[in-house]
Every structure is written in C-alpha cells, then in structure tokens.
ZAVO-361448 format. One record per residue (C-alpha): residue in one letter; y, x, z. Coordinates in steps of 0.02 Angstrom, whole numbers, plus 50000, padded with zeros to 5 digits. Layout:
aYXZ
...
This chain:
m592145517343857
d590495522943777
r589565513043907
k590535497043868
l590265499143681
t588405501343707
m588325485443810
i589255475543676
l588105481643537
a586585477343643
m587265459743666
l587525457943478
v585735463043442
f585135450743573
f586115436243499
a585535440743322
a583735440443376
l584015424043466
a584815416343310
y583355422343208
q582105414243326
i583095398043326
s583155398043137
k581265400143131
t580965385043241
e580945368743149
t581145350943211
d579975336843160
g581325328643055
g581665344642963
r579825347442927
i579615329642857
a581155332042747
r580505348742685
l578795341242642
a579645327042548
r580645339542446
i579055349142405
r578165333342345
k579655328842236
m579705346342161
m577835345742129
d578025328842043
e579405335841935
g578375351341895
r579605363541978
p578915379542059
v578815376742246
y578595395142298
n580175401242213
l581195387142284
a580575390542460
q581005408842441
e582745404842379
a582995393242528
k582475406942647
k583595419342558
a585065407442570
k584765404742757
f584645423542785
e586245426742691
h587125413142791
r586535420742956
a587035437942897
q588765432042853
r588975423943024
l588335439343113
a589495450543011
g590975439543055
l590515440343239
i590355459243233
d592045460743144
s592915450343277
l592125460143419
s592545476743338
e594355471343321
q594405467243507
i593635484043550
e594905493243442
k596345484143528
k595675489043700
t595325507043655
t597035509543577
a597945501643724
k597105511843864
p597665529343815
v599475523543815
a599265516643991
k598465532844046
k599895543143979
k601135532444073
e600115534044232
t599945552744215
k601825554444195
k602095544744353
d600775555044443
d601565571044379
k603245565644447
k602465561744616
k601545578444620
v603135587844576
a604065578544714
k602695582744840
k602725601044790
d604605601544811
d604445593844985
k603125606645033
k604215620944970
k605685614545071
k604615613245229
k603935630845203
k605705637545182
k606235629245344
k604755636545437
a605045653845364
e606875654445418
p607065665545574
t607835658445732
q608685666845879
e607165664345989
t605815669645865
e605955685445761
v604225685545684
a603515671845571
k602205659945638
s600455658445570
d599145645345606
d597375651145629
d596015645045747
k595555655745894
s593905662345838
s594135672445680
d593715689845624
s594385704045730
n595285710745577
d596345694945563
s598045692245641
f597955683445808
n599075668945850
a599735672346023
s600835656946020
q599345646546075
g599585652446252
g601385646746272
g602405652746421
a602365671646422
y601685671946245
a603075661646167
e603865676646078
i602255685146024
r601755681045845
n600435688445730
q600185705045816
m599115715445698
f598245731845726
d597095743945639
p595315736845654
n594635754445664
r595545757845827
g595735740245899
p597185734046007
q598215747646089
t599845740846157
i600165726746281
e600765715646138
e599205718946034
w598035715746180
i598895699846236
a598835693346058
y596985698046048
l596615688946211
a597715673846175
g596215662746139
a595585664246320
d593925670846257
h592665677846383
d591915690646264
r593595697746214
t594115698946397
s592505708446433
e592955720146291
f594675722346370
i593875726646538
r592675739146460
a594115747746371
y594985750646538
q593405756146627
s593035768646489
a594785776146513
s595295771746335
m596845762746400
t598095766846535
s598305757046696
d600065752146643
i599395743246490
f597945735446584
y598975728246726
g600395723846607
v599185712846510
i598505705646673
d600255700846730
l600545691146568
m598855682746581
l599265676946758
k600865668946693
d599925659046562
p600005640146594
r598165638246548
e596955639246694
p595535647346592
m596685661746548
r597135664646731
e595285663846776
l594945677746651
a596365687846727
a595565686046898
m593895691046824
a594685706746750
l595435711246920
g593795707847009
s592855719046888
t594025733946912
h594065738647096
s595655747647145
a597155745747260
p598215737347123
s596805725247081
f596615721047266
t598485717947284
k598535706347132
l596995696847188
f597775694547359
a599365687947276
i598305675047183
r597465670147345
e599145667447429
n599965658547284
g600165640447337
k600575635047159
e598945641847092
t597465630147068
k596105629447198
k594805635647074
v595745651647032
r596195654947214
e594385653147268
q593865664747128
a595095677847190
e594415675547368
e592655679447308
y593205695247219
l594175701047373
a592605699247479
n591785713047376
y592935725747460
r591865723947617
e590545734247529
v590495752847566
a590645756947381
y592375748847371
v593065750247549
r593975766447508
y595245756747402
l595855748047562
h596525764247636
s598165765147541
i598515746747570
i598255748147757
k599235764447769
n600785759647668
r600975742247741
e602205737547603
n601445720247605
k601045716347788
a599995701047745
a598955711047620
s598825725547743
s598195714147883
f596925706047765
a596325723347707
l596155728547890
s595045713447924
l593935718147776
l593845736047840
t593305729448010
d591905719147931
a591325733947827
a591345745547979
q590345733048083
t589045731447946
e588885750247927
f588785753248114
q587425740148131
r586465748047987
q586555765048067
q585925758348233
e584445749948150
g584055765148044
q583895777348192
p582505778248323
s582945770348490
g583825782148611
s584035795448478
g585735802648442
s585185812548289
g583695815448179
g582695800548123
n582355795447945
p582985809047824
q583485795947696
s584445786347829
s585305802347885
r585905805947708
a586585788147695
n587465790147862
a588285806347806
s588835798947641
n589565783247717
a590395793147857
r591395802247724
v592005785447662
f592615779247833
r593265795747904
p594955795347811
f595375778947898
e595315786748072
s597045794648072
t597845779447991
l597085767748119
e597645779048262
s599435777848198
l599325758948191
v598685757948369
k600085769048431
s601345757948342
g600675742848434
q599485735848305
d598125729448420
e597085723148274
a596755741248227
e595865745548391
l594155738148346
p594015746148174
l594595762648249
r593165762848376
l591905758148241
v592515771648122
r592365784648260
e590595779148298
i590115779948114
a590885797248095
s590015803948252
a588285798548193
t588175812548065
C-alpha cells in the first residue's frame, strides 16, 4: 500500500509541474492581447507592474485550487481502497483458518488410524530413510517378507544390536557397511552362532536380491560347516537368481584351499545331505590333488624325505589337515562309495610324505 501511495503522489507532482510549464507557455494571440492591455493601461496611467503581478497571482491561485481539488479526489479514492482491503483480508483469513482447521482434523484422523494396532502388527510403524544415525530406530518393514512384523527395533547405542530382531532391523536397509559390521561382530566372538545364522536365514528369505547377496557374502566370509551347507543350499536353489547362485558357487570354491578344507570333514562324514556330502568330497579331492602336486614339486627328484626345510614344515602342517579324512574315506569306500577311492589314496600319500 505504501508503494502505491508513493506512486500516486509522484504522479501528482509530475502533473503539477506539467501544468506549471503549460501555464508559462504563451501563444501568439495571448501575447498580442497582453501587449494591447498593457498599452491601454499605460494610456490610462494605471500601474502595469502591479497589474501583471495580480494577474500572475490570480493564475497561481486558480492552478492551486485545481491541484487541491485533484488531490482531494485522489485522496478520497485512496481512502476507499485502503478501508475496503482490510475487510477483505479478514474474510479471507477466516476462510483460510477454517480450511487449516479442517486439514488439521484430517491429519489427526489419519494419524489415529495409523496408530491403531492390528492383529498382524503389534508395534507402531515409523518412516525413516535407510541411512540415518546408528542411534535412530531402524525401519525393518522396508524389507517385506520375513521382516513384515519387525518394526522400530531399538537398542542401546553403546552396545549395538544384540538379538536377532535388533540385527535384522539394523541390516534392513541392505547396506554393505552394516553387513560388514555384522560379520566382524561374529568373527570377534561377540555374538553366538545361533544369532548369526538366525539373521542369515531371515536375510535369505528377503525378496530383495541385494539383501540375499549380502547374506551370501556373510556366509562366504565366515568359513565353517554351517556356512558351507547354507551356501550349497543357495547354489542348489532353482528359485534363486543366477547372480546369487553364482556368488555362492564362488564362495564354495574357497573350500578347496588347505586353510578351509578341514570344514568339509563333518559334512562328508555325516552325509545328512548326500548332495552336499558328494560336493564336499569333490572339493576335498581337488584340494588333495593340489597339495600332492605341491609336495612333489617341493621335494628333490627320487627323494622320499629331506629336501627343503621350509617345504618339509609345510608338508607336516598340511598332513595334519588331511590326516583326519583318512578313516572317514576308508569307511565310505567299504560302504561302496567309489568316489572316495581317489581322495583316499591322495590323503595317504600326503600323510606319508612327513
């Protein structure tokens, strides 16, 4: 409103100046008439200067009166506008207030509906994005499937997740760093195997492929008989995606290494899962062939003992790894498992080299 008033006053000043300039200009006819009046006054002996001043004064007063009238009319219009606008604003604000109150009521109703517990969900939902502070509550509902009933699992930030529910809520975002933290917690013996594999089982049931990939990564990073069994189950799962199955295949191949071959013993011996036992036996055969070849290359030709001291220590260490398999393989051969004959001969050769 102040801006409009300033513009109007500026226009008034402009028009006043323009009127003044127009009044100063004089046409030829006007000038001739004025000169004739001056001559007449001079002939009559009347003072010309005073008359001219009175004429100017009269013109000025006339212009002032016109300008005052124009200002009065404009000021009346301004007053009408300024008095009308606040009333309109009050009406608008009332309407807006009614709308805002209605919106707030709708929001309250929606919140009440969301807060009401159902038979399927006992804990209230919360909506937070998957990368927030570790002290926040974690929304496990993002995972769906096995996570459908897990909501806002919270834990003491000083101790971190402890239970299966807390860990699965913490890992619900399918985050690589958090999964690595989960793996380190198990490797450092700060969580039990029941919790670790319980979380893995839920991760493998997750409908999201990235979550199942992280589960396979966790199994591949923690070599053990249970990890081997679960990786083999992924490999054999026809409903699993090709990417996750191939990932499991790569992790299973690591059990050919001497450092991890010992975990195959219980699988081969128990034969609870014949397919897994046969696959473990094939990995043992590959590992035994590799070790036998290494021993042959590490010893001098035609020598049954001696040779490189470092190689001899490696032979003795690795022989201790393979020796427990000998009795198990003998039992398999006696029971008619022909596939156990080759690894049995290799294990005996490795054990006799020390």
